[in-house]
N, C-alpha and C positions, 0 to 999 in steps of 0.2 A: 874531848869526849871522855866520859867516865870509864875507868878500867878496873876490872876485878880479877882476882886470882882464884882458880878452882883446881884442886888436886885431881889428876886423872891417871889412869893406868892403861897401857896397851894391852890388848887381849887377843888370845888365839882362839878362844871359844866362839864358835859361830853356829847359827841355826836356831830354830825355835826352842829346841830342848835346852840348849846351852843358855839361851836368854832367860827361860823360866828358872833355870837353876841359879843364875845370877840374882834374879829378883828375890828368890827365897833367902838369899844371903844379904838382902838389903843393898844390892848393887844394881845400877841401871846401865844397860848396854847402850852404846852410842857409836857414832861414826864421825870422823873428821875428814872433810873433802878438801882437795887441793888440785885444781884443774880437773883432769880426768882420773886422778888417783884418789884412793880412799884408804883410811886406816881405822880398823875396829878399835874402839876404846871402851872404857867403863868408868863409872863414877860411884862414889858413895851416894846412896839415895838421899840421905839427910842433907848433905852439902849441896847437892844439885837442886833439891826442892827449895832450900833456903835461897839459892841464887834466883830461881825462876819466880818465886813469890815476891822477892824484893825488887825485881826488875820488870814486873809485868807491864806490858805495853810500852817498853822502852828498848832502844837499841843500846847495848852495852858491850864494849870490847872486853874480851876475856883472855887472860893469860893462863893457858892450860899448862899446869906444872906437873911433869911426869916424875916418877920415882927414880929414874936413872939420871936426874939432874937436867934433862932437856926441857924445853918449853916451846909452846907454839901460841902465836897470837891468833885469835879466832873470834868469829861472831856466831851467835846461835842462829841456825837456819830454821829449825822446826823441832817440835817435840810431840810425841804421841801419848794419848791418855786413853785408858780403857773407858769406853762410853757408858758402861754399866756400873763398874766399881769405882770409876774415876781415879784409878791408880796410874802413876806414871810408868810408861812402858819402854820408851826409847827416846833418844835425843840425837839431833844432827847439828854439827858445827861445820863451818867452812873456814879454812885457814886464810889469813890475809897478810899482806905485806904493807908496811907503812909508806912504801914508795909506789904502790900500785892502786889505782882507783877501783872502787867496787860499786856495784849497783845494789841498793838495798831499799826495802820499804820502811817508811817511818810513820809512826802513829800520829794522827792529828787529833788533838783534844781541844774542846771549846771551853771558854770561861766567860762568866757574866750572864745576866738575864737580859735578853733583848727588850728594847722599848716596845717593839711591836707585840710582844707576848705579855709583858707586865702591864702596860698601859692600855693596849688596844685589844687584848684577848686573842691575838694571832696564834698560829700553830708553828712550832719550830720543827724543821726537818733537817736532820743531820745525815746527809746522803753519802759522804765520802769520809772514811775514817783512816785511810792510809794513802800516802803518795810515794812514788818511787823517785829516788835521787841517785846521783852519781857523784862521788868525791873520794878523796883519800880517807882511809879508815878512821884516822884521828880527827876528821872534820865532820863525821856523821852526827847529826843532831840526835840526842837520846829520844826526843819527841818534839812535836811542834804545837805551840799553843796559839789559839786564835781568840781574840777578844771580840765577842759578838754583841756587846752591850748596846751599841748604837743602831743596831739593825731594826728597821721598821717594816711593817707589812709591805710585801712586794719587793723587798730588797734581798740580796744574796751576796755570798762571798765565794769567789772562784779560786781555783788553784793558782791562777795568775796573780792573785792578790797577796800571796804569801811572799814575804821578804826574808831571804836567808843570807847567811854570811857569804862573802866572796869565796869562790872555789867550790861551791855546792851547786850543781846543776839539777834542776827539776826535770824529770823525764815524763811525768804525767801531763796529759793534755791541759794546757792552761785554761781552757774554757770549761772544764768540768766543774760542776757546782759542788762545793763542800757543804754549805749550809744555806738555807733560805727560810724566810718567814712568809707563810701564806695566811690568807684571810680565814677566819673561823667559818666552819660549815654552817649554813643556815638552812634548816628544813623548811621547805616551801609548803604552806598550807593550801590544800586544794580549794579552789573557789567553789561555793555551793552551786550545784547545777541550777540553771534557770528553769523556773516552772514553765511547763509547756501549756499554753492556753488551750482549754478544751474547745473544740469546734462549736461554733454557735449554731444552735438548732433553731431553725425557723419553722413557724407553723405553715402548713400548706395554704397557699393563697385561695381565698374563697372568692370566686368570681360572681359578682352580682348580676343576676339576669334582668334584662329589661322587661317591661310589661308585655311587649309584643311577643318576645320569646316565650314567656310563660303561657300566653294564650295559645300559641302554636302547639306547645307540648300538650296542653289539655285536649286539643282536638285529636 
């Protein structure tokens, strides 16, 4: 697994006011977790953004290097961004040990254009974009690639179809669908309504009277 180094500093400033003050100085507040403990830390905004942008969608092990000469091995757990201004607000890491297994989510990316889409006009559905795995930190895949070039309409790939290296256990349900190809939607044209035949109008029957009946009427 790829490993990168980021400079970090331990911080004593806590609270919203302290966090805003740090951001004005182009520093980003953060926390590193270990079991039930946590340590407030801070980073250079420029260095942290460079790391996030270069590793987007990948799991990367980080060596957090502190100014006092100590370091901690960690994985990024999450980061928060201002939804309006899109500024980086906060970042969370969790400390790991190379001898202890961890549970992490790994991004699933797809490559290739399916036959069912290219040739037959089907529709691609990418339903699952992350799976959870358990392994030692240095065995964590940065991401998982799935070649979907041979998929035809009606076919799909499931979590159980993913093949990973020995020592990596997939925790996500193997029956979950990652991607499938469905038939194109065809709009049904309504059949024209059948014309209702107008009821046949018949003339009233004229009853012909016999000669005898006519004579009786004249009387």
